[in-house]
N, C-alpha and C positions, 0 to 999 in steps of 0.2 A: 434804537428802535428797529433798525434793519435786522439786528440779530434776533430780536423777539419775533418778528414776522417770519424770518427764515426758520426759526425753531418751530413755530406753529405750523408752517407748511410741511416741514419735515415730519413732525409727529402725526399730522393728519394723513399723510400717505403711508406711514409705517403701521399705525394702530389697526386699521382694518385688516391688514394681511397677517397680523399676529393672532387673530381670533382663531381658535381651533374648535373642532367638533369633539365633544366628549363621547367616548364609546363605552364608558363605564356602565355597569348594570349587570343584571342576571340574565343569562342566555340559557334556554332549556330546550329539551326535546324529550317527549314521553311516547313510548311505543308499547303496544300490547299485540303479541303475535297471535295467530290462529290457535296455537297450542295453549294460549293463556300465559305465556312468558311475558314478564314485564321488564322493560329496559328504560332507564331514565338517565339522562345526561344533564349536568348543571355546570355552567362556567360562570363564575362571579368575577367580573373585572372591576376592581375597586379604584376609586379616585386617586389613591396614593401610589398607583402603579403596580400593585400586587394582584395576583389572581389565585383563586381556589377552584380546582376542578374536581368534580365528583361524578362517578359512574356507579349506578346501582342496577343489579339484575337479580331477578327471581325467576329461575328456570322452571318452576312449577313441576317438580318431580318429587317422589317420596324421599330419596336420599339427598336431594339438593338442599342447600341452605342459601339464604339471601346473601349476596355478595356486595361489598362496597369497595370501590377503588378510588383513591384520592391522589391529587397532585397539587403542587403549589409552586410559586415562583414570582417573577416579575414580568411585566409586559410594557411594550412601548408601541406607539402608533406613528406611522409615517404615511401620510395621505390616507388611504382607506385600507391599509395593511397593518395588522397587529402582529408583532414579533414577540414570541414567548421565550423567556430565559429561565432555566431551572439550574441552580447551582447544586453542587454535591451536598451542601448543608441543608438544602430543601428536601432531600430524599431521606426518609427515615422509615421506621417500622409501619407508620400509618400512611405516609405519603410516598407511594411507590411508583406512581406514574410520572415519567420524565417527558415533559413537553419542550425540552430545550431545542432551540432552533426551529420550532414549529412556527408556521406562518398561516394566517387566516385573513381573508378579505371580508370587510364589513359592507353589508348592503343596506343602505339607508336611502329613503326617498329624497331626492334632491329638492332643494327649495325652489328650483326653477321648474320642477315638474308640477304642473297645476291640475293634473288629471285627478278625478275623484276616485280612482281605483285604490282600494285599500292595500297598503303595503306594510307588512310587519317587518321591522328591522331585524336583520339576521347576521350571522357570522358563519363563514364556511372555511374549514381548514383545507388548504391546498398543498401544504408541505408539512410532513412530520416524520420523524424517525420512529414514532409509535404507529404501527400500521393500522390499528383500529381507529385512529384519530383522522387519518387522511380521508377527505371527502365528507366528513361529518359536518352537518349544518344544524346550528342551534338558533333559536328565535328569542328575541328580547321580550322578557316579561314586562307587561305594562301595568 
């Protein structure tokens, strides 16, 4: 009987701390410049720990063509930081963007925050060996 009570007490203290927030979803940003250039970023964080990154640009000139850049790999979360890993096998003719060792912070409204202010969850890259990624902020599509 003592062992059952001890087991119940032990699991009741462990289970709440093992709950994690899922950061999976599709994060995007779309921009149109004054010149009519279109820039779009999409980052899909999948539940299985993989990601797909897509950057699209249309520079709006006669000689320019639409451009698509892709990257893929795996991601892990630690607290509110996402760490990206791209292996050599993830780089190919279609997936040329290397996000290896890139880190991003997730901004999600805390459950403790009871304000009525609307807050769209987002992710901001703060470290990346790919210079065009550093500082990029993408917003969760709902």
